C-alpha positions, 0 to 999 in steps of 0.5 A: 514497493510497500504494499497494503501492510506496509502503507497500514503501518505508516497510517497507525502512525500518521493517525497516531503524530500528525492527525487533529495538528494545525500545518504551519509551514510547509518546505518544498525541497523537490518539485518531482516530490509534488509532482501530482499537485498540478498547479505547482510547488507554490500551490500545495504549499499554500494550500496546505498552510493553515490547514487542520489535518484530520484522521489518516485513512488508506485504500489499497497502497495509498493515504489520506488526510482530509483538511479542514478547507473540504479537499484532502492531501494525498500520499503514494510511497512509491518505491521508496517514499517514507513519511517520517514524524521527526524533532525538528532538530533531528539532521536532514535526511540524505533524500528528504523532499516536503517538510510539513511543520506545525503550529503547537507545542508538539516537538514534531514535525513530518518529513516526505523522504524519497531517494528514487522520487518515484512517491508522492505528495499532492493535494486534492478535492474528494470525491462528492457523494456516497459512502466515500465522500465522508473519508473524504477520499480524493477524487484520483482515487475513485477508479479503485477498489477497496481492499479486503481489509476494508468492510466495504470490500463485496467478496462476492462482486469480486468472485463475479468480476474474476469470472468475467476477467480472461485473466489469470488469478495473480495478474487480476490481484494486483490489478487495483481496480479489482482489488486493491492493496496488493501486490507481488509479494503478498499475492505469492504469499497467499496464492501459495496458502490457497495452493494456487498455481498463479497462472490458474485463468481466474474463470475456473474459480468457484466461488468457495476457492475465491472466498478461501482466498480472500480469506489467505489474503487478510491472514496472511496481511494481518500476520504481516501487520502485527510484526510492522510488515516486510523490510527487505532494505532499508528503505520501508520504515514506520514514521519512526524509521524502524523496519518490518520484520514479516519478511522472516515469516514468507513462505513462497517469496524471495525462499528459490530453492528453499525447502516448501514449508508444507511438502519440502519441495523446493521452491521455484522462481519464474519470471513474470511481468517483470518481477518474478513468481515464487511457488511451489511447485507440486503443492500449487501445479500449474494448469492444464495446456487448454 
């Protein structure tokens, strides 16, 4: 699933190619792609026709575009979703689900393409007050924590929340109510950089260790952003259909049996919550059994 850097790459593309334009028409080709819009596909299209799209925003793995009527268009890419800016003359993609046309002379349209149809688009009211109201944050995202790249992210509050939880550090990093945008790939990468085992209890972290870990999360995400994110297959692309290249720089994730870049010990993979965790058994020693 795309994580924060991949979604941020898409957000930047939307900000460049979509923000400020007026929607002329909407074509919903697969109702499941707008299933989170509870009023249905026809209402979804009607809400968008004639709307002026504001600046593109992101929180964690979610994207949204404020609309001039007071609502916001919310998007989630799921496992295989793509938001593509295409010329109208381009052939329809095999898994094209939604098309937005615009009322201007710019010869591009926005297409939502989703092979597995786990992602989707929907229109929602915004949160009514607080700092997120100015961003047009959709109500369904009110419970999502700020991500580590946001100015609103509070490291002290994050550390205090970690200390209160009876859980392990990787589980906490994937808890979007604590910190958003971190998924399996970048959790493994940040934990490798911090020399922390994925099963380390959160209650054992000191404030300096938490700050160090957050710094590594920011560093690895910034590095991924610089090369367009991480692409392991053709499903993650930016709005122009281009893949990212950070997979070539990964230190832990996907490197089972390859030497650790720090100490040379073979990287190990362990099943973890229907996923996998990759770690160095020497640099990231497991916690002692209590």
